[in-house]
C-alpha positions as CSV (number, residue, x, y, z in Angstrom):
1,M,-28.7,49.7,0.8
2,K,-27.2,48.6,-2.9
3,A,-29.2,51.0,-4.7
4,A,-27.6,53.6,-2.4
5,L,-24.5,52.3,-2.6
6,K,-24.4,52.2,-6.6
7,L,-25.5,55.8,-6.3
8,A,-23.1,57.1,-4.7
9,V,-20.3,55.3,-6.8
10,T,-21.4,56.7,-9.5
11,A,-21.6,60.4,-8.2
12,I,-18.4,59.8,-7.0
13,A,-17.1,58.3,-10.3
14,L,-19.4,61.1,-12.5
15,T,-17.3,63.8,-10.2
16,A,-13.8,62.2,-11.4
17,V,-14.9,61.5,-15.1
18,I,-16.1,65.5,-15.5
19,G,-12.2,66.4,-13.8
20,W,-10.8,63.9,-15.8
21,S,-13.2,65.4,-19.0
22,A,-11.9,69.0,-17.7
23,T,-7.7,68.2,-17.9
24,S,-8.2,65.5,-21.0
25,T,-8.5,68.5,-23.1
26,K,-5.0,69.3,-22.7
27,A,-3.5,66.0,-23.1
28,A,-5.8,65.2,-26.5
29,H,-4.0,67.9,-28.1
30,H,-0.6,66.5,-27.1
31,D,-1.3,62.9,-28.1
32,E,2.2,62.1,-27.3
33,E,1.8,63.3,-23.0
34,K,0.9,60.1,-20.8
35,M,-2.0,61.0,-18.2
36,D,-1.5,60.6,-14.6
37,I,-2.5,57.3,-12.5
38,V,-6.0,58.8,-12.1
39,D,-6.7,60.2,-15.5
40,T,-5.8,56.4,-16.7
41,A,-7.5,54.8,-14.7
42,V,-10.8,56.9,-15.0
43,K,-10.3,56.3,-18.4
44,A,-10.0,53.1,-18.5
45,G,-13.3,52.4,-17.4
46,K,-13.0,49.2,-15.1
47,F,-11.8,50.9,-12.1
48,K,-14.9,52.8,-10.6
49,T,-15.0,51.8,-7.7
50,L,-11.6,52.3,-7.3
51,V,-11.8,55.5,-8.5
52,A,-14.5,56.4,-5.9
53,A,-12.6,54.8,-3.0
54,V,-9.4,57.5,-3.8
55,Q,-12.2,60.4,-3.9
56,A,-13.5,59.6,-0.5
57,A,-10.2,58.4,1.1
58,G,-8.6,62.2,-0.6
59,L,-5.9,60.5,-2.2
60,V,-6.6,62.0,-6.1
61,D,-4.1,64.7,-5.4
62,V,-1.5,62.7,-4.2
63,L,-1.7,59.9,-6.9
64,K,-1.8,63.2,-9.1
65,G,1.3,64.7,-7.8
66,D,4.9,63.5,-9.0
67,G,5.8,60.1,-8.1
68,P,6.8,58.0,-9.9
69,F,4.2,55.4,-8.4
70,T,3.4,51.6,-8.6
71,V,0.2,51.5,-7.9
72,F,-1.5,48.0,-8.4
73,A,-5.3,48.7,-8.9
74,P,-7.7,46.5,-8.0
75,T,-10.9,46.5,-11.0
76,D,-14.5,46.8,-10.2
77,E,-14.8,42.9,-9.9
78,A,-12.0,42.6,-7.1
79,F,-13.8,45.6,-5.3
80,A,-17.1,43.7,-6.2
81,K,-15.6,40.4,-3.8
82,L,-15.4,41.9,-1.1
83,G,-19.6,42.6,-1.3
84,D,-21.6,46.0,-1.6
85,D,-21.6,46.6,2.2
86,A,-18.8,46.3,2.6
87,I,-17.7,48.5,0.4
88,A,-20.1,51.1,1.7
89,D,-18.8,50.9,4.8
90,L,-15.4,51.7,3.7
91,L,-16.4,54.6,1.4
92,K,-18.1,55.8,5.3
93,P,-16.4,59.3,6.1
94,E,-16.1,58.0,9.9
95,N,-13.8,54.6,7.6
96,K,-11.6,57.3,6.1
97,D,-8.3,56.1,7.9
98,K,-8.8,52.4,6.8
99,L,-9.6,53.1,3.6
100,V,-6.8,55.4,3.3
101,S,-5.0,52.0,4.5
102,I,-6.1,49.6,1.9
103,L,-5.7,52.0,-0.5
104,T,-2.2,53.0,0.0
105,Y,-1.2,49.3,0.3
106,H,-1.6,49.2,-3.1
107,V,1.2,51.3,-4.1
108,V,5.1,51.4,-3.5
109,S,7.1,54.0,-4.6
110,G,9.5,54.6,-7.6
111,K,8.0,52.6,-10.8
112,V,8.4,49.1,-10.8
113,M,7.7,47.2,-14.3
114,A,6.7,44.1,-14.3
115,A,10.4,42.8,-15.7
116,D,11.6,43.9,-12.3
117,V,9.8,41.9,-10.2
118,T,12.0,38.4,-11.2
119,G,14.5,39.0,-7.8
120,I,11.9,40.8,-5.7
121,K,10.5,39.1,-2.8
122,K,8.7,41.9,-1.0
123,A,7.6,45.4,-1.8
124,K,7.2,48.3,0.6
125,T,4.2,50.1,0.3
126,V,3.1,53.5,0.8
127,Q,1.1,52.9,3.8
128,G,4.2,50.9,5.5
129,S,3.7,47.4,5.4
130,E,5.3,44.6,2.3
131,L,3.5,43.3,-0.1
132,K,4.8,39.7,-0.6
133,V,6.0,38.9,-4.6
134,E,5.3,35.6,-6.1
135,V,6.0,34.4,-9.4
136,K,3.8,31.1,-9.8
137,K,4.2,28.9,-13.3
138,G,5.2,32.2,-15.2
139,E,2.2,34.2,-13.1
140,V,2.8,36.9,-11.0
141,F,1.2,37.4,-7.6
142,I,0.9,39.7,-5.2
143,N,-0.2,38.4,-1.8
144,K,-3.1,36.5,-3.0
145,A,-4.1,38.7,-5.8
146,K,-2.9,37.4,-9.5
147,V,-1.4,40.2,-11.8
148,I,-3.5,39.8,-14.6
149,A,-2.2,42.7,-16.7
150,T,1.2,45.0,-16.3
151,D,3.5,47.8,-17.0
152,I,0.1,50.4,-17.7
153,E,2.3,53.5,-18.2
154,T,1.5,57.1,-17.3
155,S,2.9,59.6,-16.9
156,N,4.3,59.5,-13.1
157,G,4.6,55.9,-12.9
158,V,2.5,52.6,-13.8
159,I,-0.3,50.9,-12.6
160,H,-0.2,46.9,-12.4
161,I,-3.9,45.6,-12.6
162,I,-4.7,42.9,-9.7
163,D,-7.7,40.5,-9.1
164,T,-7.9,41.0,-5.9
165,V,-8.2,43.9,-3.1
166,V,-5.0,42.9,-0.5
167,I,-5.6,44.3,2.9
168,P,-2.9,44.6,5.0
169,K,-3.0,43.0,8.5
170,A,-4.6,45.1,11.1
């Protein structure tokens, strides 16, 4: 099962890289242009599972759209905490609605920079539920996920990296 999952994730990620390579040629000629959220995640190399999930959920075009969006992006290590079986289950076509719900729970409409969170206690997600925002001892937490990097600006929003996948309540 693990080998099949890794093969599926690799194939999806490779598709994303190929698609990114084709679109990034334009950006390479204009260094001042920023890439969109999806292309930025692909290029970073530490969001392979997230990119695979976004593709499986059919959300690539949305996250390449005008935005602006704020994405709390779990790393591959964050997804690994769910376990291979849970990830494989989420990537199944019959679980697309659940996957869409989880992924859109990581997205907020608008561009929220790190400096903006000092007065925020909650953030309404594209999924419809709210994320709890807390600052503890100078560290920011989204629900129980720690924000480990902030303010990665893209052409259509901003990415903040989190160490745990946040799951909406059923």
